[in-house]
C-alpha positions in Angstrom: 3.5 18.7 -13.2 3.6 20.3 -16.6 1.8 23.1 -18.2 1.7 23.4 -21.9 2.3 27.1 -22.2 3.9 28.1 -18.9 7.0 26.5 -17.3 7.0 28.6 -14.1 5.9 27.1 -10.8 2.6 28.1 -9.4 2.1 28.2 -5.6 -1.4 26.7 -6.1 0.2 23.7 -7.8 2.1 22.9 -4.6 -1.1 23.2 -2.6 -2.8 20.9 -5.0 -0.1 18.3 -4.6 -0.3 18.5 -0.8 -4.1 18.2 -1.0 -3.8 15.1 -3.2 -1.3 13.6 -0.9 -3.7 14.1 2.0 -6.4 12.3 0.0 -4.1 9.3 -0.4 -3.5 9.2 3.3 -7.2 9.5 4.2 -8.4 6.9 1.7 -5.5 4.4 1.7 -5.1 4.6 -2.1 -1.7 4.1 -3.6 -2.0 6.8 -6.3 -4.2 9.5 -7.7 -4.0 11.4 -11.0 -5.9 14.5 -12.2 -5.8 16.6 -15.4 -7.4 20.0 -15.6 -6.8 23.0 -17.9 -3.6 21.5 -19.4 -2.2 20.6 -16.0 -1.7 16.9 -15.2 -0.7 15.9 -11.7 0.0 12.3 -10.5 0.7 11.7 -6.8 1.7 8.2 -5.7 2.9 6.7 -2.4 5.3 3.8 -2.0 4.3 1.0 0.3 7.1 0.4 2.8 7.9 -2.2 5.4 5.7 -2.5 8.6 6.4 0.3 11.1 7.5 2.8 8.4 5.4 5.7 7.4 4.2 5.8 3.7 5.7 8.6 1.7 3.8 10.6 -0.9 5.7 11.6 -4.0 4.6 13.9 -6.8 5.5 13.2 -10.4 4.4 14.5 -13.8 3.7 13.0 -17.1 6.7 14.8 -18.6 9.4 13.7 -16.1 9.2 11.3 -13.2 11.5 12.2 -10.4 13.7 9.4 -9.2 15.4 11.4 -6.4 13.7 9.5 -3.5 15.4 6.3 -2.3 13.5 3.1 -3.1 12.2 1.1 -0.1 13.5 -2.4 0.4 12.0 -4.6 -2.4 10.1 -7.5 -0.7 8.5 -8.7 -4.0 11.2 -11.3 -4.6 11.3 -12.6 -1.1 10.6 -16.4 -1.1 8.3 -16.2 1.9 6.2 -13.3 0.6 2.4 -13.7 1.0 0.5 -11.5 -1.5 -3.2 -10.6 -1.7 -5.2 -13.0 -3.9 -7.8 -10.3 -4.5 -8.7 -6.6 -4.2 -10.4 -5.8 -0.9 -9.7 -4.7 2.6 -7.2 -6.6 4.7 -7.9 -7.4 8.4 -5.3 -8.9 10.7 -7.9 -9.9 13.3 -11.2 -11.8 13.0 -13.2 -8.9 14.5 -12.6 -5.3 15.8 -10.8 -5.4 19.1 -10.0 -9.2 18.8 -6.5 -10.5 19.0 -4.7 -10.7 15.6 -4.6 -14.0 13.8 -0.7 -13.8 13.9 1.9 -11.4 15.2 5.5 -10.9 14.1 7.5 -13.8 15.6 4.6 -16.3 15.6 5.1 -19.7 14.1 2.4 -20.7 11.6 1.4 -24.0 10.0 0.6 -24.3 6.3 -3.1 -23.6 5.8 -3.5 -21.7 9.1 -5.5 -18.5 8.7 -3.2 -15.5 8.9 -5.6 -12.7 7.9 -8.8 -11.9 6.2 -9.4 -10.0 3.0 -13.0 -8.6 2.7 -14.2 -8.4 -0.9 -17.8 -7.5 -1.8 -18.9 -8.0 1.8 -17.5 -11.5 1.9 -14.8 -12.3 4.4 -12.1 -14.4 2.7 -9.7 -16.2 5.0 -6.1 -16.1 3.7 -4.2 -19.3 4.7 -0.4 -19.5 5.2 1.0 -20.9 2.0 3.8 -22.6 4.1 4.8 -23.3 7.6 7.3 -20.9 9.2 7.8 -17.8 11.3 6.1 -14.5 10.6 8.9 -12.0 10.2 7.0 -9.0 8.8 3.4 -7.8 8.6 3.5 -5.3 5.8 -0.1 -4.1 5.9 -2.1 -2.5 8.6 -5.5 -3.6 9.9 -8.3 -2.3 7.7 -6.0 -1.3 4.8 -7.3 -1.5 1.3 -5.2 -3.9 -0.8 -4.8 -4.7 -4.4 -4.4 -8.1 -6.2 -0.7 -9.2 -5.7 0.0 -6.6 -3.0 2.5 -7.8 -0.4 0.8 -8.7 2.9 3.4 -10.4 5.1 6.5 -12.5 5.0 6.8 -16.0 6.5 10.3 -17.5 6.7 
């Protein structure tokens, strides 16, 4: 956060950050930024491995805090499967149905491993290679962005 004229912390700013973090959790967005009356606040969460709880972190345009430890970087993993589009990821073909794959399952190249819904179209995402599913990074019904990590197949 930064104010142009006043460098003192305002208790309402802390409340604003908590409210923005709650919006991130409710909507599944990865970041949100607002600017009002000379105050600019950006709140972003870091996507972590499956089973971990996303963490919301506040940062300002003046100084970005690097105090929080970084999650394990899966972006360079050779078995990483990323989203080919923006949409909503589903791990099962329909609500209440068994998931396409679970951690530990063996998959064949081309086998459907999840669905990304984009513009009311269900797009089947095939396994890019054969192997064992070692991590499912997203949760069912989670909004995803282009290139966002979905799962790892080793």
